[in-house]
SETI-275695 format. One record per residue (C-alpha): residue number from 0; residue in one letter; x, y, z; chain. Coordinates in nm, 4 decimals. Each point is the difference from the previous one (the first is absolute). Last residue first. Layout:
// SETI-275695
> num / residu / px / py / pz / chaine
> NUM / a / X / Y / Z / A;
...
// end
This chain:
// SETI-275695
> num / residu / px / py / pz / chaine
> 296 / q / -5.3929 / 1.2166 / -0.5933 / A;
> 295 / a / 0.1726 / -0.1190 / -0.3170 / A;
> 294 / v / 0.3321 / 0.1811 / 0.0414 / A;
> 293 / e / 0.0940 / -0.1015 / 0.3541 / A;
> 292 / r / -0.1604 / -0.3432 / -0.0030 / A;
> 291 / f / 0.1732 / -0.0889 / -0.3263 / A;
> 290 / i / 0.3367 / 0.1211 / 0.1273 / A;
> 289 / e / -0.0369 / -0.2142 / 0.3140 / A;
> 288 / t / -0.1076 / -0.3052 / -0.1999 / A;
> 287 / l / 0.2892 / 0.0502 / -0.2415 / A;
> 286 / s / 0.2353 / -0.0204 / 0.2943 / A;
> 285 / p / 0.1858 / 0.3023 / 0.1288 / A;
> 284 / s / 0.3810 / -0.0150 / 0.0022 / A;
> 283 / v / 0.1635 / -0.0338 / 0.3419 / A;
> 282 / p / 0.3191 / 0.1866 / 0.0887 / A;
> 281 / r / 0.2513 / -0.1965 / 0.2132 / A;
> 280 / f / 0.1275 / -0.0388 / 0.3523 / A;
> 279 / a / 0.0908 / -0.3496 / 0.1118 / A;
> 278 / r / 0.1705 / -0.1695 / 0.2957 / A;
> 277 / v / 0.0557 / 0.3127 / 0.2094 / A;
> 276 / p / 0.2024 / -0.0672 / 0.3163 / A;
> 275 / g / -0.0829 / 0.1952 / 0.3176 / A;
> 274 / r / -0.2052 / 0.2910 / 0.1317 / A;
> 273 / a / 0.2255 / 0.2770 / -0.1356 / A;
> 272 / l / -0.0049 / -0.1775 / -0.3345 / A;
> 271 / a / -0.3805 / 0.0408 / -0.0143 / A;
> 270 / a / 0.0154 / 0.3702 / 0.0792 / A;
> 269 / h / 0.2672 / 0.0464 / -0.2681 / A;
> 268 / l / -0.2173 / -0.1811 / -0.2538 / A;
> 267 / v / -0.2999 / 0.2149 / 0.0857 / A;
> 266 / p / 0.2123 / 0.3155 / -0.0179 / A;
> 265 / q / 0.1164 / -0.1137 / -0.3479 / A;
> 264 / e / -0.3482 / -0.0447 / -0.1464 / A;
> 263 / d / -0.0459 / 0.3700 / -0.0726 / A;
> 262 / a / -0.3411 / 0.1706 / 0.0056 / A;
> 261 / g / -0.1053 / 0.2200 / -0.2899 / A;
> 260 / p / -0.3417 / -0.1581 / -0.0314 / A;
> 259 / a / -0.0721 / -0.2116 / 0.3116 / A;
> 258 / l / 0.1737 / -0.3355 / 0.0103 / A;
> 257 / d / -0.1783 / -0.3321 / -0.0300 / A;
> 256 / f / 0.0753 / -0.3049 / 0.2136 / A;
> 255 / v / 0.0532 / -0.3741 / -0.0205 / A;
> 254 / a / 0.1177 / -0.1618 / 0.3218 / A;
> 253 / r / 0.1752 / -0.3198 / 0.0987 / A;
> 252 / p / 0.1266 / -0.0620 / 0.3555 / A;
> 251 / g / -0.3456 / -0.0868 / 0.1339 / A;
> 250 / d / -0.2387 / -0.0032 / -0.2930 / A;
> 249 / l / -0.0930 / 0.3566 / -0.0897 / A;
> 248 / d / -0.1649 / 0.1084 / -0.3239 / A;
> 247 / v / -0.0826 / 0.3403 / -0.1485 / A;
> 246 / l / 0.1502 / 0.2161 / 0.2735 / A;
> 245 / t / -0.0032 / 0.3720 / -0.0752 / A;
> 244 / v / 0.3292 / 0.1792 / 0.0659 / A;
> 243 / g / 0.0552 / 0.3757 / -0.0201 / A;
> 242 / p / 0.1340 / 0.0252 / 0.3567 / A;
> 241 / q / 0.0728 / -0.3403 / 0.1650 / A;
> 240 / d / -0.2456 / -0.0837 / 0.2760 / A;
> 239 / r / -0.1632 / -0.2929 / -0.1788 / A;
> 238 / l / 0.3478 / -0.1202 / -0.1000 / A;
> 237 / w / 0.0520 / -0.1126 / 0.3606 / A;
> 236 / g / -0.2053 / -0.3079 / -0.0913 / A;
> 235 / a / 0.3055 / -0.1567 / -0.1636 / A;
> 234 / d / 0.0274 / -0.2883 / 0.2495 / A;
> 233 / t / 0.3544 / -0.1332 / 0.0278 / A;
> 232 / e / 0.2537 / -0.1269 / -0.2533 / A;
> 231 / v / -0.0719 / 0.2497 / -0.2762 / A;
> 230 / v / -0.1696 / -0.0245 / -0.3391 / A;
> 229 / l / -0.1089 / 0.3207 / -0.1735 / A;
> 228 / e / -0.2008 / 0.0194 / -0.3223 / A;
> 227 / f / -0.0446 / 0.3345 / -0.1684 / A;
> 226 / r / -0.2651 / 0.2054 / -0.1775 / A;
> 225 / p / 0.0434 / 0.3474 / -0.1537 / A;
> 224 / v / -0.3324 / 0.0249 / -0.1864 / A;
> 223 / t / 0.0132 / -0.1520 / -0.3457 / A;
> 222 / y / -0.2668 / 0.0959 / -0.2509 / A;
> 221 / a / 0.2077 / 0.1459 / -0.2814 / A;
> 220 / a / 0.3044 / -0.2232 / 0.0437 / A;
> 219 / r / -0.2123 / -0.3145 / 0.0207 / A;
> 218 / l / -0.1964 / 0.1128 / -0.3020 / A;
> 217 / e / 0.3112 / 0.0632 / -0.2075 / A;
> 216 / e / 0.1583 / -0.3328 / 0.0996 / A;
> 215 / r / -0.3124 / -0.1981 / -0.0826 / A;
> 214 / s / -0.0149 / 0.1708 / -0.3378 / A;
> 213 / g / -0.2675 / 0.2564 / -0.0674 / A;
> 212 / a / -0.3665 / 0.0767 / 0.0493 / A;
> 211 / a / -0.2036 / 0.1500 / 0.2837 / A;
> 210 / r / -0.3592 / 0.1025 / 0.0708 / A;
> 209 / i / -0.1507 / -0.0824 / -0.3395 / A;
> 208 / v / -0.3686 / 0.0898 / 0.0319 / A;
> 207 / g / -0.2966 / -0.2365 / -0.0428 / A;
> 206 / g / -0.0767 / 0.0047 / 0.3715 / A;
> 205 / s / 0.3458 / -0.1326 / 0.0775 / A;
> 204 / i / 0.2721 / -0.1000 / -0.2443 / A;
> 203 / i / 0.3616 / -0.0911 / 0.0770 / A;
> 202 / v / 0.2354 / -0.0671 / -0.2926 / A;
> 201 / l / 0.3252 / -0.1837 / 0.0708 / A;
> 200 / d / 0.3136 / -0.0723 / -0.1972 / A;
> 199 / d / 0.2470 / -0.2871 / 0.0208 / A;
> 198 / c / -0.2620 / -0.2335 / 0.1414 / A;
> 197 / l / 0.0529 / -0.3527 / 0.1277 / A;
> 196 / r / 0.1160 / 0.0162 / 0.3619 / A;
> 195 / e / -0.2404 / 0.2739 / 0.1048 / A;
> 194 / v / -0.2850 / -0.1234 / -0.2176 / A;
> 193 / v / 0.0129 / -0.3389 / 0.1721 / A;
> 192 / d / -0.0069 / 0.1605 / 0.3454 / A;
> 191 / l / -0.2811 / 0.2267 / -0.1174 / A;
> 190 / q / -0.2293 / -0.2908 / -0.0777 / A;
> 189 / h / -0.3008 / 0.1996 / -0.1253 / A;
> 188 / s / 0.1394 / -0.0309 / -0.3497 / A;
> 187 / s / 0.0054 / 0.1825 / -0.3303 / A;
> 186 / f / 0.2373 / -0.0727 / -0.2852 / A;
> 185 / l / 0.1606 / 0.1990 / -0.2799 / A;
> 184 / v / 0.2854 / -0.1765 / -0.1788 / A;
> 183 / p / 0.2055 / 0.1645 / -0.2763 / A;
> 182 / v / 0.1778 / -0.2677 / -0.2083 / A;
> 181 / g / 0.3731 / 0.0650 / -0.0448 / A;
> 180 / t / 0.1245 / -0.3610 / 0.0074 / A;
> 179 / a / 0.0683 / 0.0311 / 0.3748 / A;
> 178 / a / -0.3675 / 0.0885 / 0.0499 / A;
> 177 / r / -0.0992 / -0.3401 / -0.1362 / A;
> 176 / e / 0.2425 / -0.1829 / 0.2307 / A;
> 175 / r / -0.1230 / 0.2059 / 0.2945 / A;
> 174 / l / -0.3548 / -0.1065 / -0.0790 / A;
> 173 / v / 0.0939 / -0.3689 / 0.0007 / A;
> 172 / a / 0.1944 / 0.0327 / 0.3274 / A;
> 171 / v / -0.2923 / 0.1779 / 0.1687 / A;
> 170 / v / -0.2317 / -0.2763 / -0.1221 / A;
> 169 / t / 0.2149 / -0.2702 / 0.1609 / A;
> 168 / d / 0.0424 / 0.1960 / 0.3245 / A;
> 167 / v / -0.3758 / 0.0539 / 0.0198 / A;
> 166 / a / -0.0497 / -0.3750 / -0.0531 / A;
> 165 / m / 0.2271 / -0.0684 / 0.2977 / A;
> 164 / p / -0.1903 / 0.2502 / 0.2172 / A;
> 163 / d / -0.3459 / -0.1413 / -0.0871 / A;
> 162 / l / -0.1881 / 0.1647 / -0.2837 / A;
> 161 / g / -0.3628 / 0.1093 / 0.0331 / A;
> 160 / s / 0.0595 / 0.3526 / -0.1277 / A;
> 159 / f / 0.3539 / 0.0413 / -0.1316 / A;
> 158 / p / -0.0930 / 0.1437 / -0.3411 / A;
> 157 / e / -0.2194 / 0.2748 / 0.1499 / A;
> 156 / d / -0.0638 / 0.1814 / -0.3321 / A;
> 155 / l / 0.2840 / -0.0679 / -0.2430 / A;
> 154 / v / 0.0929 / 0.2251 / -0.2924 / A;
> 153 / l / 0.2967 / -0.1464 / -0.1906 / A;
> 152 / v / 0.1501 / 0.1739 / -0.3021 / A;
> 151 / e / 0.1717 / -0.1367 / -0.3133 / A;
> 150 / p / -0.1859 / -0.3287 / 0.0281 / A;
> 149 / d / 0.1545 / -0.3435 / -0.0636 / A;
> 148 / h / -0.3287 / -0.1543 / -0.1229 / A;
> 147 / v / -0.0314 / -0.2355 / 0.2991 / A;
> 146 / l / 0.0666 / 0.2575 / 0.2719 / A;
> 145 / a / -0.3517 / 0.1012 / 0.1059 / A;
> 144 / a / -0.1215 / -0.3601 / -0.0359 / A;
> 143 / a / 0.2886 / -0.1253 / 0.2157 / A;
> 142 / i / -0.1070 / 0.2459 / 0.2714 / A;
> 141 / q / -0.3576 / -0.1216 / -0.0299 / A;
> 140 / a / 0.1149 / -0.3618 / 0.0344 / A;
> 139 / r / 0.1914 / 0.0870 / 0.3169 / A;
> 138 / q / -0.3140 / 0.1662 / 0.1371 / A;
> 137 / q / -0.1995 / -0.3136 / -0.0714 / A;
> 136 / n / 0.2661 / -0.1871 / 0.1951 / A;
> 135 / g / -0.0523 / 0.2294 / 0.2991 / A;
> 134 / l / -0.3782 / -0.0273 / -0.0219 / A;
> 133 / s / 0.0324 / -0.3788 / 0.0071 / A;
> 132 / l / -0.0521 / -0.1850 / -0.3260 / A;
> 131 / t / -0.3092 / -0.2046 / -0.0863 / A;
> 130 / e / -0.1764 / 0.2886 / -0.1778 / A;
> 129 / l / 0.3030 / 0.0537 / -0.2238 / A;
> 128 / l / -0.0268 / -0.3529 / -0.1380 / A;
> 127 / d / 0.3133 / -0.2066 / 0.0511 / A;
> 126 / g / 0.2425 / -0.0660 / -0.2861 / A;
> 125 / g / 0.2523 / 0.2599 / 0.1165 / A;
> 124 / r / 0.0080 / -0.1384 / 0.3538 / A;
> 123 / e / 0.3499 / -0.1496 / -0.0230 / A;
> 122 / a / 0.1281 / 0.3077 / -0.1844 / A;
> 121 / l / -0.1332 / 0.2497 / 0.2557 / A;
> 120 / g / 0.3190 / 0.1164 / 0.1708 / A;
> 119 / v / 0.0112 / 0.3494 / -0.1497 / A;
> 118 / r / 0.2957 / -0.0844 / -0.2264 / A;
> 117 / e / -0.1376 / -0.3361 / -0.1129 / A;
> 116 / l / -0.3330 / 0.1576 / -0.0889 / A;
> 115 / l / 0.1953 / 0.2705 / -0.1825 / A;
> 114 / a / 0.2084 / -0.2385 / -0.2106 / A;
> 113 / d / -0.3002 / -0.2135 / -0.0924 / A;
> 112 / t / -0.2049 / 0.3045 / -0.0971 / A;
> 111 / s / 0.2781 / 0.1523 / -0.2105 / A;
> 110 / r / 0.0458 / -0.3227 / -0.1936 / A;
> 109 / r / -0.3757 / -0.0492 / -0.0462 / A;
> 108 / a / -0.0521 / 0.3593 / -0.1176 / A;
> 107 / a / 0.2894 / -0.0320 / -0.2458 / A;
> 106 / a / -0.1456 / -0.3200 / -0.1443 / A;
> 105 / a / -0.3510 / 0.1435 / -0.0322 / A;
> 104 / t / 0.1307 / 0.3147 / -0.1660 / A;
> 103 / m / -0.0119 / 0.3148 / 0.2080 / A;
> 102 / g / -0.2371 / 0.2839 / -0.0867 / A;
> 101 / h / -0.0992 / 0.1214 / 0.3442 / A;
> 100 / l / -0.3105 / -0.2162 / -0.0122 / A;
> 99 / r / 0.2300 / -0.2980 / -0.0592 / A;
> 98 / g / 0.1817 / 0.0767 / 0.3267 / A;
> 97 / l / -0.3357 / 0.0120 / 0.1759 / A;
> 96 / y / -0.0721 / -0.3502 / -0.1280 / A;
> 95 / a / 0.3419 / -0.1224 / 0.1188 / A;
> 94 / v / -0.0724 / 0.1268 / 0.3529 / A;
> 93 / q / -0.3441 / -0.1581 / 0.0087 / A;
> 92 / e / 0.0990 / -0.3355 / -0.1495 / A;
> 91 / r / 0.2856 / -0.0391 / 0.2503 / A;
> 90 / a / -0.2149 / 0.0982 / 0.2998 / A;
> 89 / s / -0.2737 / -0.2387 / -0.1085 / A;
> 88 / m / -0.3235 / 0.1499 / -0.1268 / A;
> 87 / k / -0.3336 / -0.0230 / 0.1831 / A;
> 86 / p / 0.0802 / 0.2909 / 0.2361 / A;
> 85 / y / 0.0638 / 0.2541 / -0.2786 / A;
> 84 / l / 0.2395 / 0.2603 / 0.1376 / A;
> 83 / g / -0.0937 / 0.3498 / 0.1140 / A;
> 82 / r / 0.1115 / 0.0057 / 0.3640 / A;
> 81 / e / -0.0883 / 0.3425 / 0.1349 / A;
> 80 / e / 0.3102 / 0.2087 / 0.0704 / A;
> 79 / p / 0.0712 / 0.0245 / -0.3706 / A;
> 78 / m / 0.3296 / -0.1197 / -0.1522 / A;
> 77 / y / 0.1102 / 0.1878 / -0.3053 / A;
> 76 / g / 0.2882 / -0.0579 / -0.2423 / A;
> 75 / f / 0.0428 / 0.2723 / -0.2589 / A;
> 74 / r / 0.0769 / -0.0617 / -0.3675 / A;
> 73 / r / -0.3679 / 0.0187 / -0.0929 / A;
> 72 / r / 0.0036 / 0.3446 / 0.1627 / A;
> 71 / i / 0.2269 / 0.1250 / -0.2783 / A;
> 70 / e / -0.2494 / -0.1127 / -0.2648 / A;
> 69 / r / -0.2917 / 0.1601 / 0.1861 / A;
> 68 / t / 0.1837 / 0.3308 / 0.0059 / A;
> 67 / l / 0.1757 / 0.1855 / 0.2796 / A;
> 66 / p / 0.0868 / 0.3630 / -0.0653 / A;
> 65 / a / 0.3663 / 0.0630 / -0.0882 / A;
> 64 / g / 0.2957 / 0.0852 / 0.2271 / A;
> 63 / r / 0.1310 / -0.3534 / 0.0364 / A;
> 62 / w / -0.3478 / -0.1156 / 0.1005 / A;
> 61 / s / -0.2507 / 0.2657 / 0.1045 / A;
> 60 / v / -0.3069 / 0.0112 / 0.2230 / A;
> 59 / e / -0.2105 / 0.3131 / -0.0199 / A;
> 58 / g / -0.1790 / 0.2677 / 0.1976 / A;
> 57 / a / -0.3720 / 0.0530 / 0.0400 / A;
> 56 / d / -0.3136 / -0.2117 / 0.0402 / A;
> 55 / p / 0.2211 / -0.3076 / -0.0298 / A;
> 54 / a / -0.1216 / -0.2991 / -0.2017 / A;
> 53 / l / -0.0447 / -0.3381 / 0.1661 / A;
> 52 / v / 0.1131 / -0.3437 / -0.1205 / A;
> 51 / g / 0.2759 / 0.1800 / -0.1923 / A;
> 50 / l / 0.2797 / -0.1846 / 0.1788 / A;
> 49 / i / 0.1378 / 0.3137 / 0.1640 / A;
> 48 / i / -0.3552 / 0.1044 / 0.0911 / A;
> 47 / r / -0.0568 / -0.3381 / 0.1647 / A;
> 46 / m / 0.3182 / 0.0468 / 0.1995 / A;
> 45 / s / -0.1088 / 0.3412 / 0.1263 / A;
> 44 / t / -0.3426 / -0.1359 / 0.0973 / A;
> 43 / t / 0.1668 / -0.2876 / 0.1862 / A;
> 42 / k / 0.2216 / 0.2350 / 0.2013 / A;
> 41 / g / -0.2622 / 0.2652 / 0.0808 / A;
> 40 / a / 0.0073 / 0.0208 / 0.3814 / A;
> 39 / g / -0.3106 / -0.2163 / 0.0381 / A;
> 38 / n / 0.1730 / -0.2409 / 0.2366 / A;
> 37 / g / 0.3206 / 0.1543 / 0.1293 / A;
> 36 / g / 0.2948 / 0.1028 / -0.2120 / A;
> 35 / v / 0.3088 / -0.1435 / -0.1622 / A;
> 34 / f / 0.1475 / -0.0126 / -0.3490 / A;
> 33 / g / 0.3419 / -0.1662 / 0.0023 / A;
> 32 / t / 0.2193 / 0.0722 / -0.2998 / A;
> 31 / m / 0.2515 / -0.2694 / -0.0938 / A;
> 30 / r / 0.2499 / 0.1533 / -0.2409 / A;
> 29 / g / 0.1432 / -0.1272 / -0.3288 / A;
> 28 / a / -0.1524 / 0.2847 / -0.1954 / A;
> 27 / a / -0.1554 / 0.2670 / 0.2185 / A;
> 26 / v / -0.3615 / 0.0398 / 0.1072 / A;
> 25 / d / -0.0933 / 0.3657 / 0.0310 / A;
> 24 / f / -0.2602 / 0.1870 / 0.2059 / A;
> 23 / s / -0.2889 / 0.2433 / -0.0351 / A;
> 22 / v / -0.3510 / -0.0201 / 0.1424 / A;
> 21 / n / -0.1811 / 0.3344 / -0.0269 / A;
> 20 / q / -0.2964 / -0.1232 / 0.2044 / A;
> 19 / l / -0.1186 / -0.3578 / -0.0130 / A;
> 18 / v / -0.3199 / -0.1438 / 0.1504 / A;
> 17 / r / -0.2290 / 0.3017 / -0.0081 / A;
> 16 / r / -0.3456 / -0.1146 / 0.1050 / A;
> 15 / d / -0.2866 / 0.1942 / -0.1574 / A;
> 14 / g / -0.0538 / -0.2601 / -0.2705 / A;
> 13 / f / 0.3120 / -0.2128 / -0.0152 / A;
> 12 / s / 0.2864 / 0.2450 / -0.0365 / A;
> 11 / r / 0.3429 / -0.0182 / -0.1613 / A;
> 10 / d / 0.2861 / 0.2467 / -0.0277 / A;
> 9 / v / 0.3466 / -0.0658 / -0.1438 / A;
> 8 / g / 0.2491 / 0.2884 / 0.0047 / A;
> 7 / d / 0.2804 / -0.1923 / -0.1693 / A;
> 6 / l / 0.0411 / -0.3760 / 0.0298 / A;
> 5 / r / 0.3309 / -0.1153 / -0.1438 / A;
> 4 / l / 0.1488 / -0.3232 / -0.1285 / A;
> 3 / v / 0.3510 / 0.0071 / -0.1506 / A;
> 2 / n / 0.1905 / 0.1990 / 0.2613 / A;
> 1 / t / 0.3665 / -0.0675 / -0.0701 / A;
> 0 / m / 0.2414 / 0.0127 / 0.2955 / A;
// end
């Protein structure tokens, strides 16, 4: 796995308020990196430092092992959380215009714009003014604007905000296609269910400090408590009295439970079999939401 974008020891304060403290993480080529945290955690500030909108007080951002320059940043695709498009321009004009600003010829910008509007499901509304589009369609236009110049890196702040589930699926497919070509993708989102199914790697920030970073598999392994699902034919409430067992969820014959450190699941299985047929007994991986709550609290 090649780490092409790296933040190393980044600090940033606004007056007396320290917003980022020793922030370090990597974004790998061809990987979708989800960047999650609560409001005010430092996600947007980190992204603005990557793009050069803000300067760090300490630390650095590097690209392929060298400090970022303005020329390199011109090859990045950025989507801010706040919609920054011109409301009096049509979606097609706006996206093509931004392509020209990135150095594309007029013809190339038009071709890329038409292809992207088709891909994000906005082709039929491409001639409409931005101000007449729904918030979800404005978001689609912003995503097209971030992609129009075929960027080498994507940095997207809340790209799924305002999108309905079908539009989310469309955008997810577009981003996966870009990542499959080797483009590193860093995106933030409050929609943890979307992050869970989209990201390859995860960075969790809270209070301006990175609390966890790694692949989904690494984080699940690191923060997993021994948790199991049991499905029997009768009520599973007897698990309450089983040594070392803490019930997480109980719904008649189905139960999810945690085991105390060092406890063995086999006695639980044997106790269940002694009471009758066992329909399911399996380990349960923690969700991203559970990991986030554990490390960000």
